[in-house]
N, C-alpha and C positions, 0 to 999 in steps of 0.2 A: 493502514486504511486500506480495502479493497479498493482498485478501480472498481469504477462504475458498469453497468453491462454495458457487455462489446458485441458488436452483428456477432462475432462466433458462436458468444455466452446462449443470446434469441437465439440460433439459429440451430441449440445443442450437439457443436462441435467443440473439443478439445482444443483449448491455440497453443497452448506448451510455450519451446519461446518461439512463436510466431513473435517476428512483432510487430503486424500490417493492422490486426483489423480495432477500424477504432472505438469510437460509443456508440453506442444509439441513443437518440433520443431521452431511454427511459434512462439512460446511462446517464446522460447531461444531464438530468433532473434532480438523478438519485449523490450524483456529487456536489450539487449546484447544496442540494435540503441540508447534505451530510452537513459540509461550507458555516451552514448557516448554523447546523449544532454547537460548531465550534466557537464561534464568535465568543467572542472576550477571556477564552483562555491561553495560555502564555506559551505561545511557540516561536521559535526561533530560525527555523525555517526548515521549506517542503524537499522533502530527497524523491526521489522520484525515481522508478524501476526505466532505461528509455523506449520502453514498451509505448505502439501510439496509445491506449487503451490509458493509462497511467503515466501517462506525462499529459496528459489531454487530462483526467481527472484532479492531476495536484494543479494544473492549470487558472482552472477551476477551483479551486477548493483557493491558492497563494493569495488568487484577484481580489475572492471578498475579504480577505485577511490583514492584503495588503502585503504579502510576502514574495520572497522571493524563492522560485523550482532552482532545484539542482541534479539534474542528472546523473546518476550511480547505478554503473552495472554487476554493484553486489546486488543490486535488490532486484535480478528480474528473476525469471517463475522457474521454479526446482525443476531441470532438464531428466529428462527419462533414464537419462544412466550416472545423475549424479546422486550422488549417497547425503541423508538428510547431516553426516560431519561434515560435507560440505558443500551447506547449508549453511549451520552451523556455523564454522569457520569466515567463511562470507560476514554473515549477520556481527560477528562479534566483531574483527575487521574496520566494522565500518560502527561501531557505538564507542574501539577505541578512537576511534580519529576526528569524531563530531562530540563537542562537550555540548552544552544550552538544552532546551527544550526542541522535540522535534518534530515532526511528522513524515512518516515515511508512507508511502504513495506505492505500493506494489501489488501481488499476488498471492490467493490463496495458499498454496503447501509455504513458499517463503515466512510470509504471517505467523502460523502456523509455528513455522520452527525458533520465529525470532521470540513470538508471548511466549514460548516453554524456554527460550534459551535464559530472556532479563526474568522469569517472574518462579520458576522452575516448578510449571501448572500445564499441564495437557491445555493448547488448544486447539479443538474445531478448526476448519476450515471457515476463512470468514465469510458469509453471502456479501454481493457485493456491494457498495460504497459501505458498508460498515465497519467501521469504526472501534477496535480493540488497542487500550489503556495502559499501561505499564505503571505501578509504581502507586503516587498514593493520588490519582486519577481515577476518574468514570471511566466506564465502558457504554459506550454508546452503541444500542444496541441494531 
């Protein structure tokens, strides 16, 4: 799941790895709406990027679902000088460490790499608070 709209998204600014921009009110609503769409799903834990916008999104979703949030540095935004192969390594190591059903809250490029790694299919960068699920699970646009 990509984080909800941040103040920098709303202003049309690129955030890269800037961890500070918080969610806008729209971003908080997006997170709540996404969480409601996930009610009744089998999720064991919410993993999130350390960026504030992702942590805020994860907390909103986790509160609705009654889950814990775990911050994982491997879910940070893809850096300007980082390769897709490096992001893929981060995601692979995360997947190997965790069993069960995970809900990951991260950033567009990182999610696109993760979806391609896990499914073998390319994925466009998702919109704010959009959910892309792999395996036998559905995608919520």
